[in-house]
C-alpha positions as a Markdown table, in Angstrom:
| # | Residue | x | y | z |
|---|---|---|---|---|
| 1 | Met | 0.1 | -0.1 | 0.0 |
| 2 | Pro | 1.6 | 3.2 | -1.0 |
| 3 | Glu | 2.5 | 5.7 | 1.7 |
| 4 | Pro | 0.6 | 8.9 | 1.8 |
| 5 | Arg | 2.2 | 11.7 | 0.2 |
| 6 | Ser | 3.4 | 14.4 | 2.6 |
| 7 | Lys | 1.8 | 17.7 | 1.7 |
| 8 | Pro | 4.2 | 20.3 | 0.3 |
| 9 | Arg | 5.0 | 23.0 | 2.5 |
| 10 | Lys | 3.8 | 26.3 | 1.5 |
| 11 | Pro | 6.4 | 29.2 | 1.2 |
| 12 | Lys | 6.0 | 31.8 | 3.9 |
| 13 | Gln | 4.0 | 34.5 | 2.7 |
| 14 | Cys | 4.8 | 37.8 | 4.0 |
| 15 | Tyr | 2.9 | 41.2 | 3.4 |
| 16 | Ala | 3.3 | 44.6 | 4.9 |
| 17 | Ser | 1.0 | 47.0 | 6.5 |
| 18 | Ser | 1.3 | 50.4 | 7.6 |
| 19 | Ser | -0.7 | 53.1 | 9.4 |
| 20 | Leu | 0.3 | 56.3 | 10.5 |
| 21 | Ser | 0.8 | 55.2 | 14.2 |
| 22 | Ser | 2.7 | 51.8 | 13.3 |
| 23 | Ser | 4.5 | 49.5 | 10.8 |
| 24 | Ser | 4.7 | 45.8 | 10.6 |
| 25 | His | 5.4 | 42.8 | 8.6 |
| 26 | His | 3.1 | 39.8 | 8.8 |
| 27 | Cys | 4.7 | 36.3 | 7.7 |
| 28 | Asn | 2.4 | 33.3 | 8.0 |
| 29 | Gly | 0.5 | 34.8 | 10.7 |
| 30 | Glu | 3.6 | 36.1 | 12.6 |
| 31 | Thr | 4.0 | 39.8 | 12.7 |
| 32 | Ile | 7.3 | 41.4 | 13.0 |
| 33 | Ser | 7.5 | 44.9 | 13.9 |
| 34 | Leu | 9.7 | 47.3 | 11.9 |
| 35 | Ser | 11.0 | 48.7 | 15.4 |
| 36 | Ser | 12.4 | 45.2 | 16.1 |
| 37 | Leu | 14.1 | 45.1 | 12.9 |
| 38 | Met | 15.8 | 48.5 | 13.5 |
| 39 | Ala | 16.8 | 47.5 | 16.9 |
| 40 | Arg | 18.6 | 44.3 | 15.4 |
| 41 | Ser | 20.2 | 46.5 | 12.9 |
| 42 | Ser | 21.4 | 49.3 | 15.5 |
| 43 | Leu | 23.2 | 46.5 | 17.3 |
| 44 | Leu | 24.8 | 45.1 | 14.3 |
| 45 | Lys | 26.2 | 48.4 | 13.1 |
| 46 | Pro | 28.5 | 49.1 | 16.4 |
| 47 | Thr | 29.8 | 45.5 | 16.4 |
| 48 | Leu | 31.0 | 45.8 | 13.0 |
| 49 | Ala | 32.5 | 49.1 | 14.0 |
| 50 | Ile | 34.3 | 47.8 | 16.9 |
| 51 | Val | 35.5 | 44.6 | 14.7 |
| 52 | Leu | 37.0 | 47.0 | 12.3 |
| 53 | Ile | 38.7 | 49.2 | 14.9 |
| 54 | Ile | 40.4 | 45.9 | 16.5 |
| 55 | Leu | 41.6 | 44.9 | 12.8 |
| 56 | Ala | 43.0 | 48.5 | 12.0 |
| 57 | Leu | 44.6 | 48.8 | 15.5 |
| 58 | Tyr | 46.3 | 45.0 | 14.9 |
| 59 | Ala | 47.5 | 46.2 | 11.4 |
| 60 | Phe | 49.1 | 49.6 | 13.0 |
| 61 | Phe | 50.8 | 47.8 | 15.9 |
| 62 | Asn | 52.1 | 45.0 | 13.5 |
| 63 | Thr | 53.3 | 47.3 | 10.8 |
| 64 | Phe | 54.8 | 50.1 | 12.8 |
| 65 | Leu | 55.7 | 48.8 | 16.2 |
| 66 | Ser | 56.8 | 45.3 | 15.6 |
| 67 | Pro | 60.3 | 44.8 | 14.3 |
| 68 | Ile | 60.5 | 43.1 | 10.7 |
| 69 | Asp | 63.2 | 40.5 | 9.9 |
| 70 | Ala | 63.7 | 41.5 | 6.4 |
| 71 | Thr | 65.6 | 38.3 | 5.9 |
| 72 | Ser | 62.9 | 35.9 | 7.2 |
| 73 | Lys | 59.7 | 37.5 | 6.5 |
| 74 | Leu | 60.5 | 39.3 | 3.2 |
| 75 | Asp | 62.8 | 37.0 | 1.5 |
| 76 | Ser | 60.3 | 34.3 | 0.8 |
| 77 | Thr | 58.4 | 36.8 | -1.0 |
| 78 | Phe | 60.6 | 39.4 | -2.6 |
| 79 | Pro | 64.1 | 38.4 | -3.9 |
| 80 | Ile | 65.5 | 42.0 | -2.7 |
| 81 | Asp | 67.3 | 42.6 | 0.5 |
| 82 | Phe | 65.3 | 45.9 | 1.5 |
| 83 | Ser | 67.4 | 46.3 | 4.5 |
| 84 | Lys | 70.2 | 47.5 | 2.1 |
| 85 | Ser | 68.2 | 48.7 | -0.9 |
| 86 | Phe | 68.2 | 52.3 | 0.1 |
| 87 | Ser | 71.9 | 52.9 | 0.5 |
| 88 | Leu | 72.8 | 53.5 | -2.9 |
| 89 | Leu | 74.8 | 56.9 | -2.1 |
| 90 | Asn | 76.9 | 57.6 | 0.8 |
| 91 | Thr | 77.8 | 61.2 | 1.7 |
| 92 | Asp | 81.2 | 61.6 | 3.1 |
| 93 | Ser | 82.1 | 64.4 | 5.6 |
| 94 | Ser | 82.8 | 66.9 | 2.6 |
| 95 | Gly | 79.1 | 66.7 | 1.4 |
| 96 | Phe | 80.3 | 64.9 | -1.9 |
| 97 | Arg | 78.2 | 61.7 | -2.7 |
| 98 | Glu | 80.0 | 58.6 | -3.5 |
| 99 | Ser | 77.9 | 56.0 | -5.5 |
| 100 | Gln | 78.1 | 52.4 | -4.4 |
| 101 | Ser | 77.4 | 49.4 | -6.4 |
| 102 | Pro | 73.5 | 48.8 | -6.7 |
| 103 | Leu | 72.1 | 47.2 | -3.5 |
| 104 | Asn | 75.7 | 46.9 | -1.8 |
| 105 | Ser | 76.4 | 44.0 | -4.2 |
| 106 | Pro | 79.8 | 42.4 | -3.6 |
| 107 | Pro | 83.1 | 43.5 | -5.4 |
| 108 | Val | 83.1 | 43.0 | -9.3 |
| 109 | Lys | 85.4 | 40.1 | -10.2 |
| 110 | Val | 88.1 | 40.9 | -12.5 |
| 111 | Tyr | 90.5 | 38.3 | -14.4 |
| 112 | Leu | 93.8 | 40.0 | -15.0 |
| 113 | Tyr | 95.3 | 38.5 | -18.2 |
| 114 | Asp | 99.0 | 36.9 | -17.9 |
| 115 | Leu | 100.2 | 38.8 | -20.9 |
| 116 | Ser | 103.6 | 38.1 | -22.3 |
| 117 | Arg | 106.4 | 40.3 | -20.3 |
| 118 | Lys | 106.8 | 42.3 | -23.4 |
| 119 | Phe | 103.4 | 44.0 | -23.2 |
| 120 | Thr | 104.2 | 45.4 | -19.4 |
| 121 | Tyr | 107.5 | 45.0 | -17.6 |
| 122 | Gly | 109.4 | 44.3 | -20.9 |
| 123 | Met | 108.3 | 47.6 | -22.3 |
| 124 | Ile | 109.6 | 49.6 | -19.5 |
| 125 | Glu | 113.2 | 47.8 | -20.1 |
| 126 | Ser | 112.8 | 48.6 | -23.7 |
| 127 | Tyr | 112.1 | 52.2 | -22.9 |
| 128 | Ser | 115.2 | 52.5 | -20.5 |
| 129 | Met | 117.4 | 50.6 | -22.8 |
| 130 | Ala | 116.5 | 52.8 | -25.7 |
| 131 | Arg | 117.8 | 55.7 | -23.7 |
| 132 | Asn | 120.8 | 54.1 | -22.3 |
| 133 | Ser | 119.7 | 53.9 | -18.5 |
| 134 | Met | 119.5 | 50.3 | -18.5 |
| 135 | Lys | 121.9 | 47.8 | -20.2 |
| 136 | Ser | 119.7 | 44.6 | -20.3 |
| 137 | Pro | 116.6 | 43.2 | -19.0 |
| 138 | Val | 116.4 | 42.7 | -15.1 |
| 139 | Asp | 115.8 | 39.6 | -13.1 |
| 140 | Asp | 113.8 | 41.2 | -10.5 |
| 141 | Val | 110.7 | 43.2 | -12.0 |
| 142 | Ser | 110.0 | 44.8 | -8.6 |
| 143 | Thr | 113.0 | 47.1 | -9.0 |
| 144 | Leu | 111.4 | 48.6 | -12.4 |
| 145 | Lys | 109.6 | 51.9 | -12.0 |
| 146 | Tyr | 107.2 | 53.3 | -14.7 |
| 147 | Pro | 108.9 | 56.0 | -16.7 |
| 148 | Gly | 107.0 | 59.3 | -17.2 |
| 149 | Asn | 104.0 | 60.6 | -15.3 |
| 150 | Gln | 101.1 | 62.0 | -17.3 |
| 151 | His | 99.6 | 58.6 | -18.4 |
| 152 | Ser | 100.6 | 56.5 | -15.6 |
| 153 | Ala | 97.1 | 55.3 | -14.9 |
| 154 | Glu | 97.9 | 52.0 | -16.9 |
| 155 | Trp | 100.8 | 51.4 | -14.4 |
| 156 | Trp | 98.6 | 52.2 | -11.1 |
| 157 | Leu | 95.8 | 50.0 | -12.2 |
| 158 | Phe | 98.1 | 47.0 | -13.2 |
| 159 | Lys | 100.1 | 47.3 | -9.7 |
| 160 | Asp | 96.8 | 47.6 | -7.8 |
| 161 | Leu | 95.5 | 44.3 | -9.2 |
| 162 | Leu | 98.6 | 42.5 | -8.3 |
| 163 | Arg | 98.3 | 43.5 | -4.7 |
| 164 | Glu | 97.0 | 40.8 | -2.4 |
| 165 | Asp | 95.2 | 43.1 | 0.0 |
| 166 | Arg | 91.8 | 44.1 | -1.9 |
| 167 | Tyr | 90.2 | 45.4 | 1.3 |
| 168 | Gly | 88.1 | 48.4 | 0.3 |
| 169 | Ser | 88.4 | 48.0 | -3.5 |
| 170 | Pro | 85.3 | 48.2 | -5.7 |
| 171 | Val | 86.8 | 45.0 | -7.6 |
| 172 | Val | 88.5 | 41.8 | -6.5 |
| 173 | Arg | 91.0 | 39.7 | -8.7 |
| 174 | Val | 90.0 | 36.3 | -9.6 |
| 175 | Phe | 92.2 | 33.5 | -10.8 |
| 176 | Asp | 89.5 | 31.4 | -12.4 |
| 177 | Pro | 88.3 | 33.3 | -15.8 |
| 178 | Glu | 84.9 | 31.3 | -15.3 |
| 179 | Glu | 84.2 | 33.4 | -12.3 |
| 180 | Ala | 85.0 | 36.7 | -13.9 |
| 181 | Asp | 82.8 | 39.6 | -14.7 |
| 182 | Leu | 85.4 | 41.2 | -16.4 |
| 183 | Phe | 88.5 | 40.8 | -18.2 |
| 184 | Tyr | 91.4 | 43.3 | -17.9 |
| 185 | Val | 94.1 | 43.6 | -20.5 |
| 186 | Pro | 97.4 | 45.0 | -19.0 |
| 187 | Phe | 99.0 | 46.4 | -22.3 |
| 188 | Phe | 100.9 | 49.6 | -21.4 |
| 189 | Ser | 99.6 | 51.2 | -24.5 |
| 190 | Ser | 100.3 | 54.8 | -23.8 |
| 191 | Leu | 104.2 | 53.8 | -22.9 |
| 192 | Ser | 104.4 | 51.8 | -26.1 |
| 193 | Leu | 103.9 | 55.0 | -28.1 |
| 194 | Val | 107.1 | 56.6 | -26.8 |
| 195 | Val | 109.5 | 53.7 | -26.2 |
| 196 | Asn | 111.6 | 55.1 | -29.1 |
| 197 | Pro | 113.3 | 58.5 | -28.2 |
| 198 | Ile | 112.0 | 61.4 | -30.2 |
| 199 | Arg | 115.0 | 62.2 | -31.9 |
| 200 | Pro | 116.9 | 61.7 | -35.1 |
| 201 | Gly | 118.3 | 58.1 | -35.4 |
| 202 | Gly | 115.8 | 56.5 | -33.3 |
| 203 | Val | 117.0 | 54.0 | -31.0 |
| 204 | Val | 120.4 | 54.9 | -29.3 |
| 205 | Gly | 120.6 | 52.1 | -26.8 |
| 206 | Asn | 120.5 | 48.6 | -26.6 |
| 207 | Ala | 117.0 | 47.9 | -27.0 |
| 208 | Gly | 116.8 | 47.6 | -30.8 |
| 209 | Val | 114.0 | 48.9 | -33.2 |
| 210 | Tyr | 110.8 | 48.9 | -31.4 |
| 211 | Ser | 107.4 | 49.1 | -33.1 |
| 212 | Asp | 104.3 | 50.3 | -31.4 |
| 213 | Glu | 102.2 | 49.2 | -34.3 |
| 214 | Glu | 103.9 | 45.8 | -34.5 |
| 215 | Met | 103.1 | 45.4 | -30.8 |
| 216 | Gln | 99.4 | 46.3 | -31.1 |
| 217 | Glu | 99.1 | 43.7 | -33.8 |
| 218 | Ser | 100.9 | 41.1 | -31.6 |
| 219 | Leu | 98.6 | 41.9 | -28.8 |
| 220 | Met | 95.6 | 41.4 | -31.0 |
| 221 | Glu | 96.8 | 38.1 | -32.5 |
| 222 | Trp | 97.2 | 36.7 | -29.0 |
| 223 | Leu | 94.0 | 38.2 | -27.9 |
| 224 | Glu | 91.7 | 37.1 | -30.7 |
| 225 | Gly | 92.9 | 33.4 | -29.9 |
| 226 | Gln | 91.4 | 33.5 | -26.4 |
| 227 | Val | 88.3 | 31.6 | -25.8 |
| 228 | Tyr | 87.0 | 34.5 | -23.5 |
| 229 | Trp | 87.6 | 37.1 | -26.0 |
| 230 | Lys | 85.6 | 35.4 | -28.6 |
| 231 | Arg | 83.1 | 34.2 | -26.3 |
| 232 | Asn | 81.3 | 37.8 | -25.8 |
| 233 | Ser | 82.8 | 39.6 | -28.8 |
| 234 | Gly | 85.2 | 41.5 | -26.4 |
| 235 | Trp | 82.3 | 43.3 | -24.5 |
| 236 | Asp | 83.4 | 42.1 | -21.1 |
| 237 | His | 87.2 | 43.4 | -21.8 |
| 238 | Val | 88.6 | 46.4 | -20.5 |
| 239 | Phe | 91.4 | 48.4 | -22.1 |
| 240 | Ile | 93.5 | 51.3 | -20.9 |
| 241 | Cys | 94.3 | 53.7 | -23.7 |
| 242 | Gln | 94.9 | 57.1 | -21.9 |
| 243 | Asp | 97.1 | 58.8 | -24.4 |
| 244 | Pro | 95.0 | 59.9 | -27.4 |
| 245 | Asn | 96.8 | 58.0 | -29.7 |
| 246 | Ala | 97.1 | 54.7 | -27.9 |
| 247 | Leu | 95.9 | 51.5 | -29.6 |
| 248 | Tyr | 94.9 | 53.7 | -32.6 |
| 249 | Arg | 95.7 | 50.9 | -35.0 |
| 250 | Val | 93.5 | 48.4 | -33.3 |
| 251 | Ile | 90.8 | 50.6 | -31.8 |
| 252 | Asp | 88.1 | 49.2 | -34.3 |
| 253 | Arg | 88.7 | 45.6 | -33.2 |
| 254 | Ile | 88.6 | 46.5 | -29.4 |
| 255 | Lys | 85.9 | 49.2 | -29.6 |
| 256 | Asn | 83.2 | 47.0 | -28.1 |
| 257 | Gly | 85.1 | 46.7 | -24.8 |
| 258 | Val | 85.4 | 49.1 | -21.9 |
| 259 | Leu | 87.9 | 51.9 | -22.9 |
| 260 | Leu | 89.7 | 53.7 | -20.2 |
| 261 | Val | 90.3 | 57.0 | -21.8 |
| 262 | Ser | 91.1 | 60.8 | -20.9 |
| 263 | Asp | 88.9 | 62.3 | -23.6 |
| 264 | Phe | 87.3 | 61.4 | -26.7 |
| 265 | Gly | 89.0 | 64.1 | -28.9 |
| 266 | Arg | 90.3 | 61.5 | -31.5 |
| 267 | Leu | 87.7 | 58.7 | -31.2 |
| 268 | Arg | 84.6 | 58.3 | -33.5 |
| 269 | Ser | 81.0 | 58.4 | -31.8 |
| 270 | Asp | 80.9 | 54.5 | -32.8 |
| 271 | Gln | 84.2 | 53.8 | -31.0 |
| 272 | Ala | 83.5 | 55.6 | -27.6 |
| 273 | Ser | 80.8 | 56.5 | -25.5 |
| 274 | Leu | 80.1 | 58.2 | -22.1 |
| 275 | Val | 77.9 | 55.2 | -21.1 |
| 276 | Lys | 80.3 | 52.4 | -22.1 |
| 277 | Asp | 83.7 | 53.8 | -21.4 |
| 278 | Val | 85.5 | 55.6 | -18.3 |
| 279 | Ile | 87.1 | 59.0 | -18.5 |
| 280 | Leu | 90.4 | 59.2 | -16.6 |
| 281 | Pro | 92.2 | 61.9 | -14.9 |
| 282 | Tyr | 95.9 | 62.5 | -15.9 |
| 283 | Ser | 98.3 | 62.0 | -13.3 |
| 284 | His | 99.2 | 65.5 | -11.8 |
| 285 | Arg | 102.9 | 66.5 | -12.5 |
| 286 | Ile | 103.3 | 68.8 | -10.0 |
| 287 | Asn | 103.2 | 68.7 | -6.1 |
| 288 | Ser | 100.0 | 68.8 | -4.2 |
| 289 | Phe | 99.3 | 72.0 | -2.2 |
| 290 | Asn | 99.1 | 70.5 | 1.4 |
| 291 | Gly | 98.3 | 73.7 | 3.2 |
| 292 | Asp | 95.0 | 75.1 | 4.1 |
| 293 | Ile | 92.4 | 77.2 | 2.2 |
| 294 | Gly | 93.3 | 81.0 | 1.9 |
| 295 | Val | 93.8 | 83.7 | -0.3 |
| 296 | Glu | 96.6 | 85.6 | 1.5 |
| 297 | Gly | 99.6 | 83.9 | -0.1 |
| 298 | Arg | 97.9 | 83.8 | -3.4 |
| 299 | Lys | 98.9 | 87.2 | -5.0 |
| 300 | Ser | 98.4 | 86.4 | -8.8 |
| 301 | Leu | 94.7 | 86.4 | -10.1 |
| 302 | Leu | 95.4 | 84.0 | -13.1 |
| 303 | Phe | 98.2 | 81.7 | -13.9 |
| 304 | Phe | 99.0 | 79.6 | -17.0 |
| 305 | Met | 102.2 | 78.1 | -18.1 |
| 306 | Gly | 102.3 | 75.7 | -21.1 |
| 307 | Asn | 102.8 | 75.3 | -24.7 |
| 308 | Arg | 101.4 | 78.0 | -26.5 |
| 309 | Tyr | 101.5 | 76.6 | -30.1 |
| 310 | Arg | 99.1 | 73.6 | -30.6 |
| 311 | Lys | 97.3 | 72.0 | -33.4 |
| 312 | Glu | 93.7 | 71.4 | -34.1 |
| 313 | Gly | 91.4 | 72.3 | -30.8 |
| 314 | Gly | 94.3 | 73.8 | -28.9 |
| 315 | Lys | 94.6 | 76.6 | -31.2 |
| 316 | Val | 92.8 | 78.5 | -28.8 |
| 317 | Arg | 96.0 | 78.9 | -26.6 |
| 318 | Asp | 97.6 | 81.2 | -29.0 |
| 319 | Glu | 94.4 | 83.5 | -28.8 |
| 320 | Leu | 94.5 | 83.5 | -25.2 |
| 321 | Phe | 98.0 | 84.5 | -24.9 |
| 322 | Arg | 97.3 | 87.6 | -27.1 |
| 323 | Ala | 94.2 | 88.4 | -25.2 |
| 324 | Leu | 95.9 | 88.0 | -21.7 |
| 325 | Glu | 99.5 | 89.2 | -22.2 |
| 326 | Gly | 100.4 | 92.5 | -20.4 |
| 327 | Gln | 97.3 | 92.1 | -18.0 |
| 328 | Ala | 98.0 | 92.9 | -14.3 |
| 329 | Asp | 98.0 | 90.1 | -11.8 |
| 330 | Val | 98.1 | 87.7 | -14.8 |
| 331 | Ile | 100.9 | 85.3 | -15.2 |
| 332 | Ile | 101.0 | 83.3 | -18.6 |
| 333 | Lys | 104.1 | 81.7 | -20.0 |
| 334 | His | 105.2 | 79.4 | -22.6 |
| 335 | Gly | 106.8 | 76.5 | -21.3 |
| 336 | Thr | 107.8 | 72.9 | -22.3 |
| 337 | Gln | 108.0 | 69.8 | -20.1 |
| 338 | Ser | 111.3 | 69.9 | -17.8 |
| 339 | Arg | 111.9 | 69.8 | -14.3 |
| 340 | Glu | 112.6 | 73.6 | -14.1 |
| 341 | Ser | 109.3 | 74.1 | -15.7 |
| 342 | Arg | 107.5 | 72.0 | -13.2 |
| 343 | Arg | 109.2 | 73.8 | -10.3 |
| 344 | Met | 108.1 | 77.3 | -11.8 |
| 345 | Ala | 104.5 | 75.8 | -12.5 |
| 346 | Thr | 104.1 | 74.5 | -8.8 |
| 347 | Gln | 105.3 | 77.8 | -7.4 |
| 348 | Gly | 102.8 | 79.6 | -9.9 |
| 349 | Met | 99.9 | 77.4 | -9.1 |
| 350 | His | 100.4 | 77.6 | -5.5 |
| 351 | Ser | 100.5 | 81.2 | -5.6 |
| 352 | Ser | 97.5 | 82.0 | -7.8 |
| 353 | Lys | 93.7 | 82.4 | -7.1 |
| 354 | Phe | 92.7 | 81.2 | -10.6 |
| 355 | Cys | 94.6 | 78.5 | -13.0 |
| 356 | Leu | 93.9 | 78.7 | -16.8 |
| 357 | His | 92.9 | 75.3 | -18.5 |
| 358 | Pro | 92.7 | 75.6 | -22.2 |
| 359 | Ala | 92.3 | 72.9 | -24.4 |
| 360 | Gly | 95.1 | 70.9 | -25.8 |
| 361 | Asp | 95.6 | 69.1 | -28.9 |
| 362 | Thr | 92.5 | 67.3 | -27.5 |
| 363 | Pro | 89.9 | 68.9 | -25.2 |
| 364 | Ser | 91.8 | 67.6 | -22.0 |
| 365 | Ala | 95.2 | 68.1 | -20.7 |
| 366 | Cys | 97.1 | 67.5 | -17.3 |
| 367 | Arg | 97.0 | 71.1 | -16.2 |
| 368 | Leu | 93.5 | 71.0 | -14.9 |
| 369 | Phe | 94.5 | 68.3 | -12.4 |
| 370 | Asp | 97.4 | 70.2 | -11.4 |
| 371 | Ala | 95.3 | 73.0 | -10.7 |
| 372 | Ile | 92.7 | 70.8 | -8.7 |
| 373 | Val | 95.6 | 69.3 | -6.2 |
| 374 | Ser | 97.0 | 73.1 | -6.0 |
| 375 | Leu | 93.6 | 74.4 | -5.0 |
| 376 | Cys | 93.8 | 76.8 | -7.5 |
| 377 | Val | 90.5 | 77.4 | -9.1 |
| 378 | Pro | 90.3 | 76.0 | -12.5 |
| 379 | Val | 89.2 | 78.4 | -15.5 |
| 380 | Ile | 88.3 | 75.8 | -18.2 |
| 381 | Val | 88.2 | 77.1 | -21.7 |
| 382 | Ser | 87.5 | 73.8 | -23.7 |
| 383 | Asp | 84.2 | 73.5 | -25.0 |
| 384 | Ser | 84.2 | 70.0 | -25.7 |
| 385 | Ile | 85.9 | 68.6 | -22.4 |
| 386 | Glu | 84.6 | 65.3 | -20.9 |
| 387 | Leu | 85.5 | 65.3 | -17.1 |
| 388 | Pro | 86.2 | 62.3 | -15.0 |
| 389 | Phe | 83.8 | 60.9 | -12.2 |
| 390 | Glu | 81.0 | 63.3 | -12.8 |
| 391 | Asp | 78.5 | 61.2 | -10.9 |
| 392 | Ala | 80.2 | 62.0 | -7.8 |
| 393 | Ile | 81.7 | 65.4 | -8.6 |
| 394 | Asp | 79.7 | 68.6 | -9.3 |
| 395 | Tyr | 82.6 | 70.7 | -11.3 |
| 396 | Arg | 80.6 | 73.8 | -11.1 |
| 397 | Lys | 81.4 | 73.7 | -7.4 |
| 398 | Ile | 85.2 | 73.7 | -8.1 |
| 399 | Ala | 85.6 | 75.3 | -11.5 |
| 400 | Ile | 84.5 | 78.2 | -13.7 |
| 401 | Phe | 83.4 | 77.2 | -17.4 |
| 402 | Val | 84.0 | 80.0 | -20.2 |
| 403 | Asp | 83.0 | 79.3 | -23.8 |
| 404 | Ser | 86.0 | 79.6 | -26.2 |
| 405 | Ala | 84.4 | 82.5 | -28.0 |
| 406 | Ser | 84.1 | 84.8 | -25.1 |
| 407 | Ala | 87.3 | 84.0 | -23.5 |
| 408 | Val | 89.8 | 85.0 | -26.4 |
| 409 | Lys | 88.2 | 88.5 | -26.3 |
| 410 | Arg | 90.6 | 90.8 | -24.7 |
| 411 | Gly | 89.5 | 92.0 | -21.3 |
| 412 | Tyr | 86.6 | 89.2 | -20.9 |
| 413 | Leu | 88.1 | 86.9 | -18.7 |
| 414 | Ile | 89.8 | 89.6 | -16.3 |
| 415 | Lys | 86.4 | 91.5 | -16.1 |
| 416 | Lys | 84.8 | 88.0 | -15.1 |
| 417 | Leu | 87.4 | 87.0 | -12.6 |
| 418 | Arg | 88.5 | 90.1 | -10.8 |
| 419 | Pro | 85.0 | 90.8 | -9.1 |
| 420 | Val | 84.9 | 87.2 | -7.5 |
| 421 | Ser | 85.1 | 87.9 | -3.8 |
| 422 | Asn | 87.6 | 86.2 | -1.6 |
| 423 | Glu | 84.8 | 84.6 | 0.2 |
| 424 | Arg | 83.6 | 82.9 | -2.9 |
| 425 | Ile | 87.2 | 81.9 | -3.7 |
| 426 | Leu | 87.6 | 80.2 | -0.1 |
| 427 | Lys | 84.4 | 78.3 | -0.8 |
| 428 | Tyr | 85.9 | 77.1 | -4.3 |
| 429 | Gln | 89.1 | 76.1 | -2.3 |
| 430 | Gln | 87.0 | 74.3 | 0.1 |
| 431 | Glu | 85.5 | 72.2 | -2.4 |
| 432 | Leu | 88.6 | 71.5 | -4.1 |
| 433 | Lys | 90.3 | 70.3 | -1.0 |
| 434 | Ala | 87.3 | 67.9 | -0.3 |
| 435 | Val | 87.6 | 66.2 | -3.9 |
| 436 | Lys | 91.5 | 66.5 | -4.2 |
| 437 | Arg | 92.0 | 62.6 | -3.3 |
| 438 | Tyr | 90.2 | 61.7 | -6.5 |
| 439 | Phe | 92.9 | 63.0 | -8.5 |
| 440 | Glu | 95.9 | 61.7 | -6.6 |
| 441 | Tyr | 96.9 | 58.1 | -7.8 |
| 442 | Glu | 99.2 | 57.7 | -4.7 |
| 443 | Asp | 96.3 | 57.9 | -2.3 |
| 444 | Pro | 95.0 | 54.5 | -1.2 |
| 445 | Asn | 91.5 | 55.8 | -1.3 |
| 446 | Gly | 92.1 | 58.0 | -4.3 |
| 447 | Thr | 92.1 | 57.7 | -8.2 |
| 448 | Val | 92.4 | 54.1 | -8.5 |
| 449 | Asn | 89.8 | 53.2 | -6.3 |
| 450 | Glu | 87.3 | 55.6 | -8.1 |
| 451 | Ile | 88.4 | 54.3 | -11.5 |
| 452 | Trp | 87.5 | 50.7 | -10.4 |
| 453 | Arg | 84.0 | 51.8 | -8.9 |
| 454 | Gln | 83.4 | 53.5 | -12.4 |
| 455 | Val | 84.3 | 50.5 | -14.2 |
| 456 | Ser | 82.3 | 48.0 | -11.9 |
| 457 | Leu | 79.2 | 50.4 | -12.5 |
| 458 | Lys | 79.4 | 49.1 | -16.4 |
| 459 | Val | 78.7 | 45.6 | -15.6 |
| 460 | Pro | 75.0 | 45.7 | -15.9 |
| 461 | Leu | 75.3 | 47.4 | -19.2 |
| 462 | Ile | 77.8 | 45.0 | -20.5 |
| 463 | Lys | 75.4 | 41.9 | -19.5 |
| 464 | Leu | 72.7 | 43.8 | -21.4 |
| 465 | Met | 74.7 | 44.4 | -24.6 |
| 466 | Ile | 76.2 | 40.7 | -24.5 |
| 467 | Asn | 72.6 | 39.4 | -24.5 |
| 468 | Arg | 71.4 | 41.9 | -26.9 |
| 469 | His | 74.3 | 41.2 | -29.2 |
| 470 | Lys | 73.6 | 37.5 | -29.3 |
| 471 | Arg | 69.9 | 37.9 | -30.4 |
| 472 | Leu | 69.9 | 40.9 | -32.7 |
| 473 | Val | 69.9 | 40.5 | -36.5 |
| 474 | Arg | 72.5 | 42.6 | -38.0 |
| 475 | Arg | 71.2 | 45.7 | -40.0 |
| 476 | Asp | 72.4 | 47.5 | -42.9 |
| 477 | Leu | 72.6 | 51.2 | -41.8 |
| 478 | Asn | 73.8 | 54.3 | -43.3 |
| 479 | Glu | 75.1 | 55.6 | -40.1 |
| 480 | Pro | 77.3 | 53.6 | -37.4 |
| 481 | Asp | 74.8 | 51.8 | -35.0 |
| 482 | Cys | 75.5 | 53.6 | -31.7 |
| 483 | Ser | 73.3 | 51.8 | -29.3 |
| 484 | Cys | 74.0 | 54.1 | -26.1 |
| 485 | Leu | 74.8 | 57.6 | -25.6 |
| 486 | Cys | 77.8 | 58.9 | -27.4 |
| 487 | Ser | 80.7 | 61.3 | -26.6 |
| 488 | Asn | 80.1 | 65.1 | -26.6 |
| 489 | Gln | 79.7 | 66.2 | -30.1 |
| 490 | Thr | 78.5 | 69.8 | -29.3 |
| 491 | Thr | 80.2 | 72.9 | -27.9 |
| 492 | Thr | 79.4 | 74.3 | -24.4 |
């Protein structure tokens, strides 16, 4: 017998009634007044408010008053160490900011190529034997001294990589090329230009005939056989060519690398770049001024001593001589490199308020750095000059820039410099003293460390260019393909 079907439950039927005095809801015979609904709602709102306040207080205390262990709580989500990510720039006691490697990364690893002796110590021996100051090669290379001064950065960098104590350096030497970020090629390219004496008859000593061109070709023949050169087309290799003519014969074969240069005066825009390469200061040739700032002992207004007659961009020198000769408080002399000239230049720079820096055969010259270490305010008349370490130094604080067209007008420079107050000169000197170490190669925390810092900053770009070079299709262009900012091609 089938079971009786249960009757389906009727859905609740609700309707509302209202009057002037009351309002109610009726559901299946039950009456729910609107006042009771409002009472329930009024209780719900403060409850929600209290919950939200408690959550807000919890978030506040957890965020601002509880210490965060960046290494444990953040590392699982973010690969960056936030405890270090905001220390990209340090400010030293002088107020100058010193850039550091991104996110305080460890020192850049540099592999020093073990070149044949003829490219380094042997070149010093050839130079000395060509001048009869040495009869034959030496057994102990530690007795050798680099000849000359102006382009000695190649010696300082080489010797720095050989030292065992690398504490405080932006780079560390590695002996396994597989570990290296960069490869340094220690060819003394500037010294190679002057091994043979500049005089009739060439070599006068025991060294035999020396050819800079053959030495450059010999270097490239060896280098192009190296697996690490071929691996990345030389992008991660570093060359020093401080003299404007250094490595000129092979420059197109090494232009992918990081070039350490003093300026871009004789380099094309597809060979050198402010982004790719590093500007080096010349070594100062005169003694640093070790006294305090002051104007009492600086009786001359403006000083210059150097070769009056230059070629190409240096022709402005002769015009400046004509514009400044005979002016009161101005010392401007024609002089060549000699021990006596250096003595006179030291005395003149140490006793002058301003020191003139006109362009030489190329936009830069060593007198700028002689002036800086002399605390003699540089007056730069070189429209296309590039300056070293401009990410750390604001040169407007230590030098006065004058365009060439104005500077050669008679009386213009004197009218510009004479009204400068002693207080303003003291401020210039204070800033010069603060940055002087950047231009002293002999300072353990000076030029060499700053050059390596500049080189280390190129590593991210080098990696970008290596990866880009591997995947790009070569293009046929009417003009050179310069993929980054190029050297200064305009005037001031």
